[in-house]
N, C-alpha and C positions, 0 to 999 in steps of 0.2 A: 548646401554643403550641410547635414544631419548632426546635433548635438551630442558629442562624445561622454556626453553626463548617462552613469548608469542608475536605468532606475528599473523597479520589476512592471510587468506585465501580470496581473494575476488573472485568471479563468476560472469559468466551471468546468469541470472535465467534460473531456466526451471520451471518446475509444481512442483505445490507446491501444501500442502492441509491446509485448514483455520478447525480447530476447533473450535464450537462455541456449548458449552453445557448448556440449561435452562439461555440462554440470551435471558429477553424479549419474541418474538414469535416465538422464534427457543429451542422449548420444545424438551427435549431427546438432545442426541450428534448428532450434525450434523460433517461432514467431506466435506468441499466443496471443489472443483478445483480451485487453478489460474493458468492459463496458460502466456503468454507471453503478449495476448490479453485477458482480461476476462471482457465479459458483462455483464452485471446487469439489468435485466428487469421486469418489472412485475406494478401491478397498485403500487397507494401511500397507503404508510402504510402500507406495506408490509415484509418489511426487508432488502432493498436494503441498505438504509445508515446506519444500523443497522452493517449490514457485513462491511463496508469500516473503521466507527468506531472500529470495532475488528481486525479490520488488522490490523492499525494505531497502535491499543493499544502494541496487541502482539510483533509489528515491533519497539516500541518505547523502547528507551536507556535503561530505567529502567525498564522495563518490568520483573520482574510479583511485585517485590516489589511497582515502581512507575510508572504504566503502563500509565496513561495522560487519563486517560477516558472522562477526559471534559477539555480536549486542545483544540483549534480552529484546523477545525470547526465544530466538534464532541461534542454534550454537552448529553453525557448518564445519567447524575445523580449519585445518590448516592444510596446503595444496594437495596432499595425496589424498584427503577422507575427502574433497569437493569436486576435483577432475574423475571423469567419465572413466570408470575402469574399463570402459567397452569401444573404448574413445577410435576413431582410422587410428590405425596403423602412422607411426611418426608424426602424430598430432601432440605436441605436447606443450596444448593450453587452451584455455577454457577462456569462455566470451560473454562476457553480458550486456545488456543495452535497451536501452527503452526509446520507441518512435511515441511520437504524440505531436497534437492540432499544434500550431504556433498562434494559433490568434484568428480574427475573423476569416482573411483570405482561406484559409483551412491548408496552409502548406506546411508538412511536416516538419520536426523539430527534429534530431535521433540523434542519440549518444552511444557509443558502443566504445568496449574496450576491452583487450588481452590481456590475460593474465598465463604468467608464467612463473617456475618455482625459484625461490631464491633464499638457500639453507633453508629448506621446507615450507618456506610463508608464500603465500599472494602476489606475483610482485606487477606491477602495471606495465608490459611489453607493448601494446600499441594501442590509442586515443583518437577515435572515429569521432569529430562533431557535425554534424551539418543541417546548416539552419537554411530559412529563404536567404538571410544575405552572404553568404558565405560557408565554407567548408575547411576545416581546419584538423591536420594531422599530426600526430603524434608519436613517434617512433623510440622505442631504446637503442643510444648506441653503445654496444658492447664495449666498443674499443677506446671509447673516449668518456665511458661512464657516465652518460646524459642523454637527456633528451633532447632532440632535434626536432623543432614545429615548423610546418608550413601552412601560413593561412593563404587561401585563394577567393577572390570577391566572384559572387554569381551575379550581380544584379549592376553594379559597375563598369560603363565601360569608358575605354578600355577596361580589360580586366586589369585586376593589381594582384600581386603574389608579393611573398615574405616569408623569408626563410629566417630564422632564429630560436637559438638555447631558450630548454625551458626547463626551469627550476621548477620540481614537484614541491608542491604546497609542504611546507613543514605539519606534522602532526601534532607535537606540544599545542596548549593552549587552546584557542578558539580554531574548530575546523576551519579551513578558509576553502569555499566553492571553486570548484575548478574551472569555471570559466570567469567568472572575476578574477581568480588569479592570472589566468592568459592575457587579460583585458591591461592590468595593471605592468605585465612585465612588457606583454607588446611596446604599451607606451614607452618604458624606458627605454626596450630598443630604438625604437621608430625617432625618439629624440637625440640618440645615440650616433645615429646614419645619418653624416651628412654629405654624403652622396647623394640621398634622396633628398626630393625635391619637397619643401614644407609643405606644397597641395596634397602632396602623394601622401606624405606623415601623416598626414589631417585625414585622408580619405581611408586609412588604414587604422587606425586608433577610431575612428566613428563606424567603420565597420564591427571593431573586434566589440565598442561597446553595446551596440546594436545587439550581438550574436549574445553579451552577457545577460541582454537587458530580458529576456521568455521567461516567464515564470518557470519554475522546476517544480513539479509535485512533491506533495508532502503528505510524507504518510507516518500511520502512525498502527501499534497494537494492542490486540487483547489476547492473552493467552489463554490456552483450555483448561492450563487449572490455576484457577482463582482462589483469590485468599476468604479464608473463612472467617464470619462476622465477629464482632466482641459486644456485649454488654453498655458497654461504655467507650466513649471517644478522649482521647485528651485533646484537644487544640496545638498543632506547634507547625513547624514547616513540613510541607510537605512535597513530594516530588515524584511526577508522574512512574506508573509501575502498569507495566502487561498485566501483571496481575491481579491491580486493581485495589490495590491498600489506602491508593490516595482517593479512592471513591466516595468512602464517606466523608472525607473534609472538604469536596468539593460540592455534595448535595448539600452544607451546611455552609458554606461561602456563599455558594450561590441561592439559596434562600433568603439567607444573610442582608439581598440585594432586593429590595422591594420594589415590583411591579416594572421590573427590567426585561427587554426584552426576552433574554436570553433565557432569565425565571421561566418565562410564561412558556416558551418553548419548550424547554425543563419538565414544568408539571404535565404538561401537555400531552408529552410521549411521555412518562411514565404514567398517565394513569389512561391513558388510550392501551396502553400492552397490559397492563395491571386486568383493567375490563375483561380485553380477549381474550386474556391468556387463562383466567379466572382467577389468580394468583392474589393481589390483591386490585383494595379500592384507591389508594391513594399511600404516600409515602410523605413523613412530616416525619420533622427535625427538633426535639425537647431538649433546651436547654437546663445546666444545671446548673445553673448563673444567671448573674442580669447584665454581666459588662462585654459579654457574648466572648470572650476569653477563657470561658467555663467551659467543663468536659459536659459531652452532649451525648444523646441518646436519638438513634434511628427509630419512629416510632410508622408500624406496618398497620393498617388499618386495613380490616378484613371485615363484612357486615356490621360497619359502623363502628367496632370497636378497636381499640391503641393495641397493638403489642409491641415488644421488643425485638426489633430483627433475630437477635439470638432463638427466640423461641418459638418464630414460626418458621416454615417448611424451607429446607436448604437451597431450593431451586431461587427465592425469592433474592437470597444474597447474591446465585451465581448470575442469579440476571443483571441484577443491576449494573457490573461495570460494562457492559454491552449496552446497557438503555441509557444510559449516561455518557456515555465517552459518543452516541449515535446522536445523541439529541445536540449537544454540545458543538461537534465536528464541523467545520467552517466548510462551506460550500467548495472552497478552491484543493478541498483535501482531500484524502484515501485512506477509508479504517480498512484496517485488514485483521481479522478474526477467527480466530479459530475455534470450531467444535462450539459455536452460541448457543448449542441445543442442551450442553453440558448440566445434568440432573434436572431437566425441566421434561414433562410430561405432555404427551403426544399433542392434546389440546394446545400447551403454551407452545411446543415446537411450530406448530404451525402458525400459531402468531404468530410468531416473528417473521415469516415471511410475508403477513401484512405488514407489520409493522416497519420492515427494507423496505417495499413497497412503495408508501405512503412518503416515508421520508425521501426516497428517491423522485416518486413523481412529483409531490409538493414543495416540497424542502432543499431539491437540487443534489442534495448529500449525495457520496460515491464509497459503495464497499466491494470489499474481497470477500466472502464467505467459504472458509474450507469445513464441510460441514458431509455428514454423513445420515442424515436427517431426511427421508424420503416425506416428513409430514411437512418440514419447512420447504423441500423442493415441489412436492406438488400441489402447496400454497400458494407458492409464487408461481405458477400454471394457471392457477385459478384467478389468481388479481389481475394477470393479463387477459384471459379472457375476458373478466371483467371488465376490463378497462381502466383496471386502476392506476398500472402502469404499461407501457408501449412494449411495444414484443424488442424494439429495436435499441433497447435500455436495458435487457437481460442479455445474458449471456450462462450458457451452461459448459464447463472444463469437465469432462469427463476420463479419465486418467485410468490407462491399464496397462498393466506392467506385465513381461514376458523376459524372462531370465533377469540381463541385469540392464534391459532395456524400455521407457519409456514409450506409451503410442497418447498424445492427447488430441481427444474428440471434441471441437467444439459445435455443441449441439444449442440450434435456433432454435426459439417458441413462438409457433407460429399466435395468429391475434386468436382463433378457440382453444389455446394450450396445449397444443399438442409439440411435443419434444420432435426435431426433424435429424435425420443424420442418425439417427440410434445403433450404436454398436450390436448384434447380437448376445453381446455379454453382459453389459448393464443390466440386465434386468432375470440372465440366467440363473440369481442364483436363490433370489425370491421365485421363479417359477420351478425349480426346481424342491424346493422345499413344498408348496403349493400341491406340485405333482405326486409328490410323495404320501401328502396327505389322503391327499382324494385314493389314490391306490389301495391305503388304507381299508376306505371304503368299502 
């Protein structure tokens, strides 16, 4: 008999698949690979930010009943602004889902939810949760105005099934995870069913507990518009902010932890990127008091001389949220970064490519980068060719939009840094510009 206690199984992220169906320009079903280093590239308004918003939603604590479609830095809007305008006739719903490895056995775990409109807002109509242990299907019963759930075992013999009403988790207060709620409701239902034998009840509860125990990917986001630097910072309560308002306080807090492993990793990341990019030598915290609660300044060392963060190039302050969040990211989490190259010159953009490759290969980190920087992409290709990062750890998703529909090409990188499966449009703009210059010559 398996224990029914729910515990989380943490693991390093491998390859996943994001499912997007009939969302904005993603017409039909798209299954998009997500690897430890995933790069999104393509023209503006082709769906890159929509993909990040969908990935943030399916990994939200409250998904699918509270997916956070409009939490910063993403604003998907209400139902009519999310559902694809060019969707197949008669399809009045959109779907999101995530497929991920479930553990050492490599068997996948998948959760997919479909949404319809309820007074203009997205409402969950169906949910499918598939794990190595079993399958749960939820469907909203319009007449009964409630959800019906069906749980079926995949490993137990003979197969066990249970059907029971499911109450959607409440949205007030702490967000309740769907699978934890499923477990607790099945437990309550099972104890109420006197006609079921106690051994069967225990097996069903244990089955639900196993399904709830698999770890869920956690994502954090870095916005493309980042906070401006200040000459002096006053210590106060601070919260995570995608635009990086919290970063100076995070640096000061970490620098106050003498000789911690996390601090050493942060300093190593800052100094490595600073040197590779040519932006700075290191970052220091200058306290304006003695007790640790006084105002402080961030000092940037360039050529051995300390300068206030506000007195150096804007690229330094704009890159700090990316570097710090990447350095302190837990290995089991995923960081979504919009335009990490903002305000950086080409050498620093290329340095970002090296920075991310090293964190993936040596630190077990995972990133999804939305970028318009050829310098960053080309540096990643060089790092693959140089052996810094394995080809199978990287995927480039190229977005091509025609009218109301987006096509996504998954481009592999081979061992010598070549992009494979590249469509003609990938370099067409740059080739046209070069040919125009040559024709003038």
